[in-house]
C-alpha positions, 0 to 999 in steps of 0.5 A: 602606153598607159603600161609604159607610163605606169612602169615609169611612175613605179620605177621613179617612186622606187627610186625615190623611196630608195634615195629617201631611205639612204638619206635618212640612213646617212643622218645617223650612223651606228658605227665608224669604220675605215670605209664609213666616216662621220662628216660635217659637210654634205649629208652631215652625219652623227653616231647615236648610241643603241638606246639613243641616250647619247650622240656624237657629232660636230657642234659649235658651242655658245657664240663660237663659230668654231667646230668641234667633235663631241658628245651630247645628250640626244634629249638635250643637244646643248648639253655636251659631255665630251670633246675630241679636239678641245684645243684644236678647233675646226675653222669651218664645217669640212671636218671628218672622223674616220678610222685610219691604221687602227686610229681614230682620225679627225681631218680638216678641210685640207685633210690634215690631221687636227686630232687622233686617238694615238693608239700605240699597240698593234694595228687592229685588223678590222677596227670599228668605232661605236658609241655606248649607252654609257656615253663612252665612245670606243674603238675596238676590234670588230671580230673580238669576242670580248665586247668589253675589250677596247683599243681605245675609249673616251672614258680615259680622256674626260673633258669636264663632265664625270659620267657614271662609269668613268674612272677617276684615278690612276693606272698604276702600271703605266702612271696614267691619270684620269681626271676632268678639266673645266672649259675655259668658258661657255663658248670655249671648251679648251682646257681651263684652269679648274681640275677635279681629281683623285688626290692620294698622299701616303695611300690616302685618297681623296677628291680635290677641286682646284683652280690652278695651284689653289685648292677650292674644295676637297672631300676629305679621305676615304674612310673605308665607307665614303669620303669623310667630308661628303654628306651622307644624304647626297650618297642616296643619289649615287654610290661611290666605288673606291678601287685599289689593286696592284693595277689600278687606284681609282673612284667610280660613281654608279646611279642608284636610280638610272631609270627615272632620271639621268645625271652627271657631274660637271666642273664649271669654268669657275671651278664649281662641281655641279651634280645635275639631274634631268628627271624623265618628267622634266625638260630642264636640268636641276642642280642637285648640289654644287661643290663646294656646297656653300661658300663658307664651310665647304670652301677650302680652308675657310677658317685657316690653320688650326680652326674649325668651321661650323655652319651653324655656329656664331661666329662660324670660325673658332680656334681649336682647343689650345689655339688662339687667333693669329690675328685678334684684329682680323678675328674681330672683323670676321676675317678668319683666313689666317687662322690660329696658333698655339697658345702654349707650345708643345715641349714633348714633355711628360703630362702632355695629352689629348682633347677630342673634337667629335664628329668633324671632317679631318684635316688635309693630308699635309704632313701626315703619316699613316699605319693601317695596322694600328688601333686607336689606342696604339695611335695615341701611344705612337703620337705620344712617343713622337715629338713632332705629332700634333694630332691623331685620328682613325683612318677607317671607321668600319668595324669599330675604327682602325688604322692610324693618321698622325699629323705633324704640321698645321691642321687645315680644312676642318669643318663640323659634320653634323650628319651622322655617318660622315663624321670622325673624331680628331684628338689634338695634342695639348701642352701640360698646362692646357691638360691641367687646365681641362683637368681642373675644369672637370673637377670643378664640374664634378663638384658642381654636380654634387652640389646640384644634386643636393639642391635637386634633392631639396627641390624633390621634397618641395615638389612632392608637396606641390604634386597634387596642385600640379596634378590638378592643373595637368588634368585640367589642361588635357582638354586642349593642348598648348602651343608649346607642345612638341609637334610631330613634324620632321626637321631639316638641317640648315646645310640641307636647305642651303644645298637645296636652294643653291645657297638661297640663290636669287635665281631660285627665289619665287616669292616674298612677303612680310615674313621674308622670302620664298625659294624653290629647291630640290632635295638630294632625293630629287623632291622639289620643295618651296622653302619659306624663309623667315626674315630677321627684319619681320616684325610679326614674323616669328609669331606667325611662323610659330602659328603656321607650324602649329596650324598646318602641322595638324591639318591634312587635306587635298586642298591644303598645301602639305608642310613637309617639315621645318628648319629651326637653327640659330636665328634661321626659321625656315618652313618647307612646303611641297613645290607648286609648279603652277604658282599662285591663283592671282598670277592667272586672274590678275594677268591680262594675258594669263586670265585667258589661258585657263578655261571656264571648266578649270576656273570652276574646278579651282573655286570648288577646291577652294570651297572644299579646303574652306569647309574642312577648315571651318567644319570638318577638321578636328580644329575650327580654323579661320584663315583671315588672310585668304587671297589669290596669292595664298591659293597655290596650284599644283600640276593639275591646277588643284587649288592648295590653300596656303599661308596660315601665319595669321590663322586663328584656332577656335575651341569648340565652345568658342563663338567669337574672338576679339583682337587689337591686331589688324590682320589680312590683306 
C-alpha cells in the first residue's frame, strides 16, 4: 500500500514538473511557425532574441487600452522600437500572430486579418519567423542555407526608431523607400507628422527631419567623409556608412562600442531626433544629443535666406557679404526669418568675382547643379560663365577637394561649423562694385600694414632701451606666477556644452548659487558632467570664476572635485566638473529622512576624506590654500560616497612667506 502511495506521489510530481516546464516554455518562444503562434490570450507568449536583447509581443502604450504587436528592449520593456499594426490597433487581448501561406498574419478575436507582411514572392515551403539580436524581426525559409536571406524583415518597415544596422534610403530597382515616422503621441503609435529620411537631389544625399511639409533640420550633404552639417564629436559615438550602387542608395549607422552600451535614434512626436544611450552600469536612458542640436542655428533656415547663423555671434544672424536685411525693422528686433537680399544685383558683367565664406555648413540643395568631375578652379570658371550661378563649392572634401556644386537661387540654411572636419568653404558671387570695394579695402589694409611696420621698427628701438628693466622685472616675478598666465586646462566650445545639457534644460538643473546655475550633462563620449554656468547677473561671479579656475586647475587630490575644463565664449563662463551622482553632504545631514540612510561607518569615512582634503590644501599641496566657504553643500559625494571638496570661488592662495591676510570683502556662508 505504501508503495502504491509512493508511486502515485512520484507520478504526480513528474506530471507537475512537466506541466510547469511547458508553462515556462510557453511564456517565451524562439520561433513562430505555421504550427506555433504568438498569442495575447491564455498563456500569453513573447518572442525573444537569442541574446535576450529584444522581445516581441503585445503591448498597450502609455494610457491606451488598445493592443499592438511590437518589439521592445527586454531590459527596458517600456522602450518600444517597432510596431506592426500602428494604424490598426486591437481593441482587446485576443490577438494572435501566426504564419499562413508564407506570410506573417495578425488576427483579432473574430479571426479577421488586422495586419500581414504582404509577401508577394512564391510561398516558402517551411517558413519560420524569428527575432534577431539586432532587433530585426525576420521571416525566412527554415531550410535555407543562407541565414541572411529573408523573405520579409521589419528593418524594411521601420516605425519611429532607427536601430543600428537599419538602412535609411532607397531600393533603386523597385523605388521602395525606407524612412522613419514619428508616433502621433506617447499613447498613440499611429503614423504622425514627423519624418526622418534620406533626401537625394541631383545625386547629393542628406538626411532631413520634417514635420509635414515643413523642414525642421537637415544634416547637410554627404561630403565623402560625413554629412557636412554633423559635428565631428558626435561621430565618435557611431559610424555612418553611405552606400550607393546600382541596386541601393542608403545610409546606415554602426555602433562603435556595442559592448558597453545600447543606443538608438528615435523621432519624437514633436519632430525631434533623439540619440538615446543606456550604459551597462545605468538603469535610465540618457539623451546623448537631439536634432536639431539647439533651437537656434541647428533649426532649419533660422536666419532666413542669404544669411549665416553663428551660435557664438552677437547677433547670431548676419547677412552674407554683399547682402542686406530684407526688413531692417524686423532685423532690429532680432526677427531674422525673412533673411537678406543683395545690395547690388548681379549683371553677369566682366569684373564680377567671389568672396570666400570659410568653415560653414553648405546651403540646402534647392536650385543646385553638380559635376563630380570638376576641380575647384574649374568650378569657379564654370560659375562665372553661367549668369544664373550665385555661389559654388566643392562637393567632396577628400583628397584635397573635388566635385562642383553651383547654386542658382537663394542660399538657405547656412551656419558656421567651428568643429574641424565638418566644415566646407562656400564662394559667393558679388557684383563688380562689391568686388571693387573689397579690393580697395585690401589696398588700404596693405598700406596700414606698411605704416604699422614702420611704427613697429621705432618701437623696437625703444624696446631695446627698456630691455634691461624688463629683464629684471621678469626675473623678479619668476618666484610666483601671476593670475594672468595661461592655464593648462582643456576648453570646450559652447555648442558642445549646449548639446550635453540638452540646451541647459530646466530638467537638467541640479544646483544653484550666487554664481549661477549647475546643470547635469553628458558629453558625446558618454561621460557625465556637471556644468557650472556663471550668471550674467552675479555681482562677484566673474572674479570668483577666474579664482576658481586658477585654484582648482593647479590642484589634484582624490578628495577634491576634478575640474575637466571650461568654456569661455562671448559672455558665457562655464566650468566643467566631473558629475557626482550622490549629490552633496547637506542632502543627507540636514534631511530628516536621508540622515538615517548612511551608517556611522560611512559618516566617519566622509569626515576622514574631508580632513584629508583640507590637509592637502593647507599643508601638502604646492600652494597653501584657504577654502573660506566650506559647508555641507560644497562637499560632493561620488558613487562610493567618497567626499570631494568643491567651489573654490572664494578660496585664497597664500605664498610661503605669508602668515595672514586682510580683506574688506565679506566671504563665506
